[in-house]
N, C-alpha and C positions, 0 to 999 in steps of 0.2 A: 719709413719712406712714401719717397709719393706714387699716388696709381700708375700703373702707366696708363700712356696717351697713346687712344686709337682709334682711327675717324672709321666713321659707317655712313654709308652713304656714298654721294658726288652732289657738287653743289649745281643748287637748279640752273638748271639754258634754258633759256629767251626763248617763251608759249607763246607766239601769238596769239591762241584762245585765251588762255591768262589775263595777254592785256586786256581785248572785247570784252572778258568776264566783268575782268576794274573799271574799267570806260564804265559796261553797261551800267555799273554799280553808284558809279557816282552820275551817270544823267539821267539814274531813279534820283539819286538824294536832288540833285538838280528841282528835277519838275515836285517833288513833296515838299521841296521852301521857298523858303519867301525870296531865297537867291534867281529865284525866274519873274521875280516881280520887282515890279520899282512906287516908290511910295507919292504919289501926290503930295503935298503939306500945305495948309495956310494958317494963318494968323485970326483971319476974318473968312468970314465965308466966301463974297468975293475971290477975290487972293483967290483958294483952297479953286473952287468950282472953274475959274480959268483956269490954270493947273492943270486938274484930270483936260477939259477940254482941252487941252494945246496939247499934255497925252493922246489922250485919246487920236485928234491930228494925226499923230504919228504913229498909228496902232496901239499904247496897249488899252486894255481888252480890261474892265473893273473885275474886279477876282471877290469871285463869290466865297472862294477860303478862309478871308481876314475879312473882323467888321469893320467897317465904316468908325472911322473918330470925332465926332463931332462933343468935342470936350471944349467949351469958350476958349478962345486963342492960340484952339489947340487942337486942326482940324485936319485928319488926314485917312486917307486910304490907300488899299494895295490894284496894282494894275500891273494884270498879267503882263509881261514884254512883246514885243510881236517877234513870230516868227525868224525873222533876218535876226534880229539879236541875239534869239534863244538859241539860231544855232550859229553864228560865232562864239558867244560863252560859250559853248559843247566846245568848238573845235580848242578854241583856247583849255580848258579842260581837259582835253581831251593829251593836250599840249604834255598839260600841267601831272598829268598821272599816266602817261606813257615813263617821265621822266625821273617820279618818282618809283617806277618798279625798274626801270635802269638802275637807281642807285639801290632800289635794295634787293638788284641782282647784283653788286659789287662787292656792294657791304660783304652777302652771301661764298663771294667767291674768296673773299680775302680772305673772310673765321676759316676757312679753311683753309688757302697760301699757311695762316695764319697756327691755326690745328699742324699741320703736317711740317712744317719749322720746326714746332716742339717736339713732334713725336721722330722725325730725325736728331733731331738735338740730343733729346733724353733715348735714342737709338744709341749713338756715339759714343755714348758716355754710359753711359752700361757697358761698354764692347768697354773698352779703355778702360774702367771699372774693376774687369773681367782679368784683363791681362796686365792691370799694375798687383791685383790678387795673386796670380797665380808666379807674377817676376818674385814678391814677396814666398811667396813659398818655397818658390825654387833656391832662395839667396837661401830661407828659412834648415829648406835638407842640406844646401852645402858646409851651412856652419854647423850641425848636424854631425854632419857627417865629419869635419874637421874635428870639434868637440871630442867626441867618441876618438879620432884618429892619437890625436894627444896624449887621452890619459889610459883612455884602451879598456876591458871590462875589468871592473871588482869582483879583485880572486878574495874569497873568503874560504880561510884554514878551514 
């Protein structure tokens, strides 16, 4: 026999503070990783320096968090994105986080719906099974009564 299905609790509801917490965590991740940076590259030093200057003119700043690579034929440096680009990135990330949060809520809500459906089906099946057992017991009683009337009691002299 399968275990009885029971639902505990209720599905979570949209909580703006939870959304803000998730967005703040994503902002923190953005700021602490190379996601908030751009890489200036060049095969030769001159091309690399021109790329660094071009990005610096756009507001990018050389980052001290990552090393500058000066391997032959592979020059690279991480440059922190300007504030307006970072704000645009964060705004985009906020929307992605919100959509993810909504998807999580919908998934949880569907899980509870599925559990309730299974619980109600199980309860209906148990009810039907009980009715069937009661019907069989009643039929058996009637058959036993009919058999007893047909043969009567055993008389031993």
